[in-house]
C-alpha positions, 0 to 999 in steps of 0.5 A, spaced: 472 252 784 469 251 777 473 255 771 469 261 769 465 260 762 469 265 757 465 271 755 467 270 747 468 264 743 473 263 737 469 260 730 473 254 732 470 253 739 463 256 737 463 250 732 465 245 737 460 248 742 454 248 737 456 241 734 456 244 727 462 245 721 465 252 719 461 253 713 454 252 717 457 257 722 458 262 717 452 261 714 448 262 720 452 269 721 451 271 714 443 270 715 444 274 721 442 268 726 448 269 730 452 276 731 459 277 732 464 282 735 471 283 732 477 284 736 483 286 731 482 281 726 479 276 730 471 274 729 468 272 736 461 270 738 459 272 745 457 266 749 450 269 750 449 270 743 450 262 742 445 261 748 440 265 745 441 262 738 440 255 741 434 257 745 431 260 739 431 253 736 427 250 742 419 251 740 415 253 746 412 247 750 405 248 747 407 248 740 411 241 741 405 238 744 401 240 738 406 238 733 407 231 737 399 230 737 399 231 730 403 225 728 
């Protein structure tokens, strides 16, 4: 049986998942590219929000094909 994915990630866990540093992560939050929730004093990022952000970085296939053809 596999371990369920946490619904919320700490800042530290989120940096590891995304492969970026704390400053870059806080920059994304400040720019409104990643949304957070607060529980007490903790700032957490929903798992679905991390997935949404990563998917937003991937261009649609037709755009990536056109970009490669223009090289």
